[in-house]
N, C-alpha and C positions, 0 to 999 in steps of 0.2 A: 284135414287129412295131410296136406303138404307139410304143415308145421310138425306133425307127429313124425312124419318120415324124416324130416330134417334133424329132429332130435335123436332119432334112432341112428341115423348116419353119423352124427357127432359122437354118439356113444361108441359106435364101431371104430371110428378113427382113434378115439382115446384108448380103446381096448387094444387095437393092433399096435399102436405106438408103445403101449405098456408091455405088450408081449415081446416086441422087438427089443426094448430096453432090457427085459428080463433075459432074453437069449444072449444079448451082448455081455451082460454082467455074469451070466452063468458060465460063459466060456473063457473068461479072463481070470487070471490069478489075482486075488484081492488081498490087500494087507490088513483090511478091517472087515468085520462081519457086515454083510449086506443082506437085508431081508426085503423081499418083494411082497407087498400086500396083494392078495388076490382081489378080484372084483367083489367077491362076497365080503371080505374084510373091509374093503373101502366103503362099501354100501353100509355095513354095520356101523362103522365109525361116523360116517357122514349123516346117517339117519339119526343117530343118537345126538349128534352135535346140533343139527338143524332143529330137532324136536326141542332140545334144551333152549336154543336161541329163541324159539317161538313161545317158550313157557308152557309147553304142552306136556301132559302126562301121557303115559302109554295108553291109559284108558280113553282119554279124549281123542288121541290120534286114531285109536282102534275104532271108536264110535263113528268118527267122521269119514274114515276110509272104508268102513265096512269089513275090516279084517279083525281077527280076534286079538286080544291083548297078549295071550300066550304066544301066538304066532309072531307078533311084533317083538316080544321079549327074546324069542329064539333068533329072530332076524337080527336084532341088535347085538346078539352074542355071536353072530356069524355061524350059527348052528343050522340055519335053514336056507333053502334056496327060494327064490321068488320069481314070478313071471314079470315080464316087461309091463304088462297091463297093471299089475299091482304096484310096481315101482312108480308108474305114471299116476296112479291114484294117490299114493303117498306124497309124491312131488306136488300134486295139485292141492292137497290139504295143507301142506307145509308152505305153499306159495313159492316154490323154487323150481328151477328148470331141472328136468330129469338128469341132465349132465352133471349138475351140482351134487347129486347124490352118488354119482359114480366116479367122480374125478379124485385125484390124489388129495 
């Protein structure tokens, strides 16, 4: 229980630091375009990247996580939201920390 709480706290810290960085950049004049990835976009990119590193197809990941392949496809396309419980399931199947799926 304590380890899950620590992981959630780490995620919240990463999220709030990201939001603070976004606010800072949004209020300054920039000479070059700057895009901030949302948490959903970061999750999509990292999920696809870790799945590829593990050599898993969406079908295999879906089967082991108990989620549908269509849902995973939409998740990797940043078209779907997901609960922390399901992010944790995906992290367990991929053998990574939940923070690895949410960081830059």
